[in-house]
C-alpha positions as CSV (number, residue, x, y, z in Angstrom):
1,M,0.0,0.0,0.0
2,R,1.0,3.6,-0.2
3,A,1.5,5.8,2.9
4,V,3.0,9.1,3.9
5,T,6.6,8.4,4.9
6,V,9.0,10.5,7.1
7,A,12.5,10.5,5.8
8,A,14.0,11.9,9.0
9,P,12.7,14.2,11.7
10,G,12.3,17.6,10.3
11,G,10.1,20.1,8.6
12,P,7.2,19.4,6.2
13,E,9.7,18.7,3.4
14,V,10.7,15.3,5.0
15,L,7.2,13.9,4.1
16,G,6.9,11.6,1.2
17,W,4.3,9.4,-0.4
18,G,5.5,5.8,-1.1
19,E,5.1,2.1,-0.9
20,V,5.2,0.5,2.6
21,P,4.1,-3.0,3.9
22,A,0.3,-3.3,4.3
23,P,-0.9,-4.0,7.8
24,E,-2.6,-7.3,8.8
25,P,-5.5,-7.2,11.3
26,G,-4.8,-9.1,14.5
27,P,-7.3,-10.6,16.9
28,G,-10.1,-8.2,17.7
29,E,-8.9,-5.8,14.9
30,V,-10.4,-4.5,11.8
31,L,-8.5,-3.6,8.6
32,V,-9.8,-0.4,7.0
33,D,-9.5,0.9,3.5
34,V,-8.8,4.5,4.3
35,V,-10.8,7.1,2.3
36,A,-9.6,10.1,4.3
37,S,-7.6,11.2,7.4
38,A,-7.2,14.5,9.0
39,V,-4.2,16.5,10.4
40,N,-3.7,17.1,14.0
41,R,-1.0,19.1,15.8
42,A,0.3,15.9,17.3
43,D,1.2,14.8,13.7
44,L,3.4,17.7,13.4
45,L,5.2,16.9,16.6
46,Q,5.7,13.3,15.6
47,R,7.1,14.4,12.2
48,Q,9.6,16.6,14.1
49,G,10.6,13.7,16.3
50,F,9.1,14.9,19.5
51,Y,6.0,12.6,19.9
52,P,6.8,9.0,19.1
53,P,3.8,6.5,18.8
54,P,3.0,4.3,21.8
55,P,4.5,0.8,21.9
56,G,2.9,-1.4,19.3
57,A,1.3,1.4,17.3
58,S,2.0,2.1,13.6
59,D,4.9,4.6,13.0
60,V,2.9,6.1,10.2
61,L,1.4,9.5,11.0
62,G,-2.4,9.9,11.5
63,L,-4.7,9.7,14.5
64,E,-8.0,9.3,12.8
65,C,-9.5,8.2,9.5
66,S,-12.8,7.4,7.6
67,G,-13.1,4.5,5.3
68,R,-14.6,1.0,4.6
69,V,-14.0,-2.3,6.4
70,A,-11.7,-4.4,4.2
71,A,-11.2,-7.4,6.5
72,L,-11.8,-8.7,10.0
73,G,-9.2,-10.1,12.3
74,P,-9.7,-13.3,14.3
75,G,-12.6,-13.1,16.7
76,T,-13.8,-9.7,15.6
77,Q,-17.6,-9.2,15.7
78,G,-20.0,-6.3,15.0
79,W,-18.6,-5.3,11.6
80,A,-18.8,-6.6,8.1
81,V,-16.7,-6.1,5.0
82,G,-17.8,-3.0,3.2
83,D,-19.2,-1.2,6.2
84,E,-18.4,2.5,6.3
85,C,-16.8,3.7,9.5
86,V,-14.6,6.3,11.2
87,A,-11.8,5.3,13.6
88,L,-9.8,6.8,16.4
89,L,-6.2,5.7,15.9
90,A,-2.9,5.5,17.8
91,G,-1.2,6.0,14.4
92,G,-1.4,4.9,10.8
93,G,-4.0,7.1,9.4
94,Y,-2.0,8.7,6.6
95,A,-2.1,5.5,4.5
96,E,-4.3,3.6,2.1
97,Q,-5.0,0.9,4.9
98,V,-4.9,0.8,8.6
99,A,-5.5,-1.9,11.2
100,V,-7.5,-0.7,14.3
101,P,-9.0,-2.3,17.4
102,A,-12.7,-2.9,16.7
103,G,-13.6,-0.9,19.8
104,Q,-12.1,2.2,18.2
105,L,-14.3,2.0,15.2
106,M,-17.5,4.1,15.0
107,R,-20.4,4.3,12.5
108,V,-20.5,7.3,10.3
109,P,-23.1,9.8,11.6
110,R,-26.1,9.9,9.3
111,G,-26.0,12.8,6.8
112,V,-22.1,13.2,6.9
113,D,-20.2,12.2,3.8
114,L,-17.3,9.8,4.2
115,V,-14.5,12.5,3.5
116,T,-16.0,15.0,5.9
117,A,-16.4,12.3,8.6
118,A,-12.6,11.9,8.7
119,A,-12.6,15.3,10.6
120,L,-14.7,13.9,13.5
121,P,-13.1,11.1,15.4
122,E,-10.1,12.8,17.2
123,V,-11.9,16.0,18.0
124,A,-15.1,14.4,19.1
125,C,-13.3,11.9,21.4
126,T,-11.1,14.6,22.8
127,V,-13.9,17.1,23.5
128,W,-16.4,14.5,24.8
129,S,-13.9,12.7,27.1
130,N,-12.7,16.0,28.6
131,V,-15.6,18.4,28.6
132,V,-18.5,16.0,29.2
133,L,-17.1,12.8,30.8
134,L,-14.4,14.4,32.9
135,A,-15.4,18.1,33.5
136,R,-19.1,17.3,33.6
137,L,-20.3,20.5,31.7
138,R,-23.9,21.2,32.6
139,A,-26.6,23.3,31.0
140,G,-26.3,26.9,32.1
141,E,-22.6,26.8,32.9
142,M,-19.9,28.9,31.2
143,L,-17.4,27.0,29.0
144,L,-14.2,28.7,28.0
145,V,-12.5,27.2,24.9
146,H,-9.0,28.3,24.1
147,G,-8.1,28.1,20.4
148,G,-11.7,28.2,19.4
149,G,-10.9,28.3,15.7
150,G,-9.2,24.9,15.5
151,G,-10.6,21.4,15.0
152,I,-11.1,20.8,18.7
153,G,-12.2,24.3,19.3
154,T,-14.9,24.4,16.6
155,F,-16.3,21.1,17.8
156,A,-16.2,22.1,21.5
157,V,-18.0,25.3,20.8
158,Q,-20.9,23.5,19.1
159,A,-20.9,20.8,21.8
160,G,-21.1,23.3,24.5
161,V,-24.0,25.1,22.9
162,A,-25.8,21.8,22.2
163,L,-25.5,20.9,25.8
164,G,-27.1,24.2,26.9
165,A,-23.9,26.0,28.1
166,R,-22.8,29.5,27.5
167,V,-19.5,29.4,25.4
168,A,-16.6,31.9,25.4
169,V,-13.6,31.4,23.0
170,T,-10.2,32.8,22.5
171,A,-8.6,33.1,19.0
172,G,-6.1,35.2,17.3
173,S,-7.9,36.8,14.4
174,V,-11.2,38.5,13.7
175,E,-12.0,36.0,11.0
176,K,-11.7,33.0,13.5
177,L,-13.7,34.8,16.1
178,E,-16.4,35.4,13.6
179,R,-16.5,31.7,12.7
180,C,-16.8,30.9,16.4
181,R,-19.7,33.4,16.7
182,E,-21.4,31.7,13.8
183,L,-21.0,28.4,15.6
184,G,-22.7,29.7,18.7
185,A,-20.0,31.3,20.9
186,E,-21.4,34.3,22.7
187,L,-18.1,35.8,24.1
188,L,-15.3,36.4,21.7
189,V,-11.8,37.2,22.9
190,N,-8.9,38.1,20.7
191,Y,-6.0,36.9,22.8
192,R,-3.6,39.4,20.9
193,D,-5.5,42.4,22.2
194,D,-7.7,41.5,25.1
195,D,-7.5,39.7,28.5
196,F,-9.7,36.6,28.7
197,V,-10.0,36.7,32.5
198,D,-11.4,40.2,32.4
199,A,-13.7,39.4,29.5
200,V,-15.1,36.2,31.0
201,R,-15.6,37.8,34.5
202,G,-17.2,40.7,32.9
203,A,-19.7,38.6,31.0
204,T,-20.6,36.4,34.1
205,G,-21.1,39.1,36.7
206,G,-17.6,38.3,38.2
207,R,-18.3,34.5,38.5
208,G,-15.9,33.2,35.9
209,A,-15.8,30.0,33.8
210,D,-17.2,26.7,35.1
211,V,-15.1,24.7,32.6
212,V,-12.0,25.7,30.8
213,L,-10.6,23.6,27.8
214,D,-7.0,24.6,27.4
215,N,-4.5,23.7,24.7
216,M,-1.7,26.0,25.9
217,G,-0.6,24.4,29.1
218,A,2.1,26.3,31.1
219,A,1.6,29.7,29.5
220,Y,-2.0,30.0,30.5
221,L,-2.0,28.0,33.8
222,A,-2.0,30.9,36.2
223,R,-4.7,32.9,34.3
224,N,-6.8,29.8,33.8
225,V,-7.0,29.3,37.5
226,E,-7.8,32.9,38.0
227,V,-10.8,32.7,35.6
228,L,-12.3,29.6,37.2
229,A,-15.7,30.1,38.8
230,P,-16.3,28.5,42.3
231,G,-16.1,24.8,41.7
232,G,-14.6,25.4,38.3
233,R,-12.8,22.6,36.3
234,L,-9.8,23.2,34.2
235,V,-8.8,20.6,31.7
236,V,-5.4,20.8,29.9
237,I,-5.2,18.9,26.7
238,G,-2.2,20.5,25.0
239,L,1.2,22.0,25.8
240,Q,1.6,24.6,23.0
241,G,2.7,27.1,25.7
242,G,5.1,24.8,27.5
243,A,5.0,22.0,30.0
244,R,6.1,23.6,33.3
245,A,4.5,26.4,35.3
246,E,3.9,27.4,38.9
247,L,0.5,26.6,40.3
248,D,-1.0,28.8,43.0
249,L,-2.6,26.2,45.2
250,G,-4.1,28.8,47.5
251,L,-6.0,30.4,44.7
252,L,-7.1,27.0,43.4
253,M,-8.4,26.1,46.9
254,A,-10.2,29.4,47.2
255,R,-12.0,28.6,43.9
256,R,-12.6,25.0,45.2
257,G,-11.4,24.2,41.7
258,S,-9.7,21.3,40.0
259,V,-7.0,20.9,37.3
260,S,-6.9,17.8,35.1
261,A,-4.3,17.1,32.4
262,T,-5.2,14.3,29.8
263,T,-4.0,12.7,26.7
264,L,-5.8,10.4,24.4
265,R,-3.4,8.5,22.2
266,A,-1.6,6.5,24.8
267,R,-4.7,5.4,26.8
268,P,-5.4,1.6,27.0
269,V,-7.5,0.1,24.2
270,E,-10.3,-0.4,26.7
271,E,-10.5,3.2,27.8
272,K,-10.5,4.4,24.1
273,A,-13.3,1.9,23.3
274,A,-15.4,3.3,26.2
275,I,-14.8,6.8,24.9
276,C,-15.8,5.8,21.3
277,A,-18.9,4.1,22.6
278,A,-20.0,7.2,24.5
279,V,-19.3,9.4,21.5
280,Q,-21.3,7.2,19.2
281,A,-24.2,7.1,21.7
282,E,-24.2,10.7,22.9
283,A,-22.4,12.9,20.4
284,W,-23.4,11.4,17.1
285,P,-27.1,12.1,17.6
286,L,-26.2,15.8,17.9
287,V,-24.2,15.6,14.7
288,E,-27.1,13.9,12.9
289,A,-29.5,16.5,14.2
290,G,-27.3,19.3,12.8
291,A,-26.5,20.7,16.2
292,I,-22.8,19.9,15.7
293,V,-21.4,20.2,12.1
294,P,-17.9,19.1,11.2
295,V,-15.8,22.1,10.1
296,V,-13.4,21.3,7.3
297,D,-11.1,24.1,6.1
298,R,-9.8,22.4,3.1
299,V,-9.3,18.9,1.5
300,L,-6.0,17.9,0.0
301,P,-4.6,14.8,-1.6
302,M,-2.7,12.6,1.0
303,S,0.3,12.9,-1.3
304,E,0.3,16.7,-0.4
305,A,0.5,16.0,3.3
306,A,3.6,18.4,3.5
307,E,1.4,21.3,2.4
308,A,-1.3,20.3,4.9
309,H,1.3,20.4,7.6
310,R,2.4,23.9,6.5
311,V,-1.1,25.1,6.7
312,V,-1.7,23.7,10.2
313,A,1.7,25.0,11.5
314,A,0.8,28.5,10.3
315,S,-2.7,28.3,11.8
316,D,-4.0,29.4,8.6
317,H,-7.1,27.3,8.9
318,V,-10.4,27.1,10.7
319,G,-11.5,23.6,11.8
320,K,-9.7,20.6,10.2
321,V,-7.5,20.0,7.2
322,V,-8.4,16.7,5.6
323,L,-6.3,14.4,3.5
324,V,-7.8,12.0,0.9
325,T,-6.3,8.8,-0.5
326,G,-8.3,8.8,-3.6
327,R,-9.7,5.3,-2.9
């Protein structure tokens, strides 16, 4: 099969498109003919040599895909050859075929075409596992989403609105903030010009945010704790602003708040299967009803993965950048 290859750690120019051995589905796995995958910032880190795949995972880039079932491994049930699906992957999505544990396969939401569906698995599982299952966002609460114009951000905004929450976002351009407004965000903060703590407190009568979904890590930690409402929950899912910072435990205690930090890729198969089941049962109905719409900035051939990485690295996109195999 053909797949995106990495000649050596480096910039987008190290990505190629060539022949590699095809995977074989093991016990409890499904072989998927990949129609499309989508680019995540973790892919850029892996390309640079900073984020190796977990033990046993494919070293091919790609944390999600859409496609059709090509074959079933021994003992696999619940799927048939030809079924359309989307998959949450530990790696291997930038290829014509990928083997994936059956528990990480999900049905394609009704009304979503197979290429667009590739933009859903990683963001849906990330947002649902953190905002809903972990932080327990409730109707009427304030959700603050950092990086509202990205793939995770655009899904999180819509999910928050669909769940009856008020949603605030940060983003770095007027264009991205306008897209967030169109998706339902009521408070728009340009982080280049405005302070999100002041903005959120001003919009909530001084209360603050009940849930904060953060992709920055260290750079935002102190201000994220400051913006928490009483009983607020901060969930850190990215380290774009660094990994180490000082935490004011006194302020956190005064807020009666909590700080969680999670990853998805390296979780045990059983945990990822439980998240996928929850997403299919609880989030897909919202997608099928039109309350959550996958946001795709552009679709490129998988052979042009280098260009896709340049776009994502420059943050010149809203939502997801999708790669298609042509299958």
